[in-house]
N, C-alpha and C positions, 0 to 999 in steps of 0.2 A: 564672300565670306564677312561676317559680321566682324565687329572689332570683338566683344566679347568671345564670338567662337576664336579668334583667333588667340587672345589671353588666354585662354582656358588651353590651347593647344601648346601655349609657350609655358605653361606653368606646368603642363602635364611634362614636354619633354625637358625642364629642366629637373623634374623630379626625378625620370629614368636615367638622366645624364648625374646625379648624386648618388641614384642608387647603385651604379656601375661604378662610381669613383671609392665609394666605401669596399666593392666588391673586389674590383682591381687590387686597391692598397692594402686589404689583408691579404691578399695572395702573395703579391708583390713582395711584402715585408713578413712575410711569414707570421700573419696574425700579431703583428706588432701592438703595444698597447694602446695608442693614439688612434689606430684605424681599428682596431677591436672595440676600442671603448667610442667610438666616436658617434652621439645621436644621427638620427636621418637628418633634424633640423640643423645640425652643425653641418652636415654635409651639401645640405638645400641650402643655405646660406654662401657657403663656399664656390658653390656651381651658379648661385644666384648674381654673386660678385661678380667673379668671374667674367658672364654673359653681360652683365654691364658694362664693364669697363672695354669689353670689346665692340660695344654697341656703339658707345662712348666715341672709341676711336674711330670706326666707320663713319658715325654721324660727323666729324668733326670736319672731315673733309668734303661735306657735302656743301653745296653751293646754298641752300637756305638755310646753314646753321652760322651765319654773322655774327649773331649773340652770342652762340654757344662758345663759339671759337674765342669770342672776346672775355669771353667769362671764365674758359679753361687758362687762355694765356694771363690773365689777370691774376686769378688764383694762385697759379704757378711762379709769376714775378713777385707777387705778394708773399710766398712761401719762404723764398729764395731771399727778399729782402729781410722778413722776420728772422731767419737766421743768421743771416750778416747782422742785423741790429742786436739780437742777442749776443754774438761775439762780440761786437764793438761794447755793449753794457758789460761784459765780463772784465773788460781790460781798460777801459776809462770810464772814469769818476771815482768818486767817495769811496772808501774800503766796505760802506754799508749798501751801497747801490750795486757797487759788483758782486758781495754776497748773495745778494735780491736777484741778480740777473744768473748768477751760479745755479741757483734751486728753481729756476723760473722755465715751465715746460716751453714748448714750441708754440703752442696755442697761445698763452699768457702771451707772450711777445710779439705775436701776429696781433692780436689784439690791442695792445698796447701802441703797437705802430700806425694802426689803422686810425686808434682814436688822435692821435697825435698826427696824421694829415689830416683828419679831418679838423680839426681844431685849428691849424695852419690855414685850410682854407678859408674855414668862416672867420678867422679874422681879417687875412688880408684876401679878402673875397673883389674888393676893390680893384686891388692891384692886379689879380692873376687873371680876373676874366675878360677876355679881348672884348666885348661890347658890355652894354648897361642891361641889366635886368630887363628894362620898361623899354627899349630901344628895339623898336622896328625897323627892319633893313630891308625891307621891300621885295625881299625873296621868298615865298613862302612855300614849304611843304618840300624843304631840301632832302634828300633821302639821307641818312646816316654813312659814313663811311667814307667821303671825300671822293668818291670815284664816278668820275662825270659820266661814265659810259651807263652807269646804273642811275642816273641822276642824282648825283650828287656833286659836290661844292668844295676845294680843298680849302676854302676859306672858311667852310661851316664843317669840323671834322665829325659830328655829332649832328648835324643838319638844322632844319628852323623847325619852326611848329606853323599852323594852322595860318597865323597872323603875321610872319615872317619873323620872329624872335630867334636869338639864337640858342639853339638847346643846351650848350656847354656852359655859356655865361648862365643862364637860368639854374643849372644843375649847380656851378660853382657859388651862386645868391643863394641856392635853395638851402645851402647848408649853414649859412650866415644867418640865414631867418629861421627855417627848421630846427637846427640843433639848437643855436643860440637861445631861442623861447624855449625850448623845452630844457636848455640845462637853466634858466631863470625860471623856472616852473617847478622843476623839480627842487631847486633850492629852497623855495617861498614854501613846496610843500613840507619839509623835511625842518623847515623853521618852525610852522605851525604844530605841525603834529609831534615834533621832537619837544618843543617846550610845553603844548597840554599835557602829553604823555609823562613828561619826568615830572610835572606840576601835581597830577592825579596820582602816580607810584609814591611819590615824598609824602604829601599832606594829607590823601585818603579821604575819609569820609565823605560829605555830601558834594563836595566837586568832583570828586570821584566817580560816583554814580550818575553825576550830571553828565558830566563830559562823554562817561563811556556809554550812556545810554543814546544818547545824542547822537555819538558815532555807529552805534549798533543800529539803529534807523538812519542811517546815510549810506551805509554798506550794504541795507537790506535794496536797493534800489540798481540796479544796472549801470555800471557805472557810463559806459558809452552810451546808453537810450539819454540817463540822466543829465549828460552832459549837452547831449544835442537838444534837449528840450531846455535847456538853461539860455545855451547860446543862441535858440531859434526866437526866446525872449528879449535877449539881451541885442540881438540884432535889430528891435525895434526902438530902445531905448538908446544907441550907441548914436542915431544920427540925432536923435531928440536934445541930447546933451552935451553932443560935440566930441566925446570919446572914442578915440579908433576901438573897433571891436577887438583888436588883439589884445584890448588890456581886457576886458570881459574874458575872454578867452585864458589868459593866464590866471587871472584869480580865480576861475570856476573851476580847471581842471586842479590848481594847486589845492583849493577846497577838498575837491571828490578826493584827492590822492593821500589828504594829509592824514584821511581817517586809517589808512593802510599803516601808516607810518606812526599814527598816533597808538595802534595797536600793538605794534612791534615794541616800541619805548616804551610804553608802559609794561608789558612783562618785561623787559629787559632790567628796566628800573625799579621794579618791584623784585626781583632776583638780588639787587644790588644794595637795596637799602638795608636788608636783614644781617648784612654782615658787620662783622664786629669793628671793620674800621669806620664803619657809618654813623655805628651808637657810640665810638671814642669822639668822632667829629664832632655830636652832638651834645656829649659830654662835654666839652671842649667851649662849648656855646657858640659855633660857627653857624652863621645864619643861611636863610634858604639858599642864596646864590652860591654859597661854598659850597655846600653840599652838592647842587647839580654840576656847577662847572667844573668843580675840583676835585671831585669823589666820583659822583654817577658818570658822567659824560666821557670822561678818559678810558672807565672798565667797560663804555657800550660801544666804542670806536669802530672795533671790529663787525659786529653784527650790523650797524646802522651803515658802514660803507659799503658790503655788500647787498644790504637793501639799497642804497643810493644808485648804483648801478642799474640793480634790476628795476627799481622805480623809474628812472631815467628811461629805460628800454619801454616801457608802458606808456610815459607820459609823451614818448618822441612818438610813437604809433597812434596814440589818440589824437594827437594835434594833425597828423599824414589823415587818419581818417577822417575828424571834422572838416579838413581841408577839402577831401577827396567829394563829400557832402555837401560843399560850398557855404559851411558856416566855419569856419577857421580861418587860417591867414588869407584875408583880401586881397584882392589883385589889386595894383600891378605889382605887389611884392612876389616874386620867385620863392614857390613852395614845392616840395615833391609831390604832396598827396594833390596840390593842385594841379601839376603839370602831369602825373597818370592821368587825371581824369579827365583832363584835357587834350591829351594824346591817345587816349585810350580806344576814338575810332581808325586808329590807323589799325589797328589789328585785324578788322574788315581787309586787310590787303596780304595777310598772309598767307593766301594761298599762290599767289600771283608776285607779289612785291615781299620777301621777308626782311628785306634792308630797312622798310617804310614800320613793317608789322613792330620792328625790336625799338622804336622809339619810345612808346610808354616802357618797357622796360628797363629802360635808362635811369628812370627815378626812382623803381620800385626796385633795382638791385641797388641803388644807393639806400635806399631804406633797409633794406638786407642786410647789406655788408656791415654797416655800423652797429645792428642788431645783433649779427652773430659777434663782432668783435665785443662789444662791451659784456656778452653774458660769457664769453673766455675769459675775460678779465673777473669777472663776477665769481666764475666758478673756482678760479685760481685763488680768489681773497678767500672764499669761503674754505676753500681747502685748507690753506694757511692758518684763518683763525680757529678751525677745529682741531689743530695739534697733530693730525693725520700724518703718518708717514707713510713713503714710497714702498 
């Protein structure tokens, strides 16, 4: 039986169960409004969700579900930790922080906890990592898990790569390199885009037209393709100038992403400069610096902070993508995108050695976890800045 036929039969079975759920629910509750007015799509979603949970429970206990078990256990552990972290924040700290944690959803506390863990790992990577990121240990292709019966080694819980470097240590140093460089690049992009955006909104005229049209030209080119083209050119000049390729990568990505920040800061700035307090400041004879830093910037903080989180995710994924393609962070520095590329060949062993096949998913999981965490925090910040109530 082909895979497509199996999927069709599964969907048909779920549809029949959804129809039976509505029928039995209406009969058992005497046509209660909840079941009487339930659309078929909602019933299908309930049955599909229940089937997915049952399949997850069944797959959790299979021998080839090592990485899935790690993911489930990690998610459950982080969920409990996020709940305890929110309880701690509600009872410890200043009055303002306690109030902040009282109104914080669990997803936001999860995101903040993950970001703090990543930050601590990135800052203290040298003290946390058991080995160096460049250190070759002489034992290559050790299976993750540390189980000797499956080809593992307790000294290397996540195994080693094809040249004998400890994957756990490179994951830790990858947080320092990938996340640290992404944060610095995002800060530079916001400095460039925010500065020129507020200048265009405040001064207007020919400066606004020149900057806006230049940004339109840059935004018309797909960002990843443009970055890949510029990085290919920079890789030639980096060796001639003696400048690390990572410096060119930071500058290129910062300039490309500053165009998005420019559009946002210009739009927010134009809605602020027409306010009465801006006119009053101009009548008092205040200069351009006072208008931007004392009047416009404080009132534009909320949307810019939300954009900072989203922009960090895009920069982070762009750096990982460039490293995966071989033009990003260069070896011997550890980088999650490079690790996914170097370990991707182990996926070929999925049929008979699932522990080996899980190796490239470790770095990919680290990228996905941070992206989800940042988006949780950004969603919460957007909700708070919008003034909406639950």
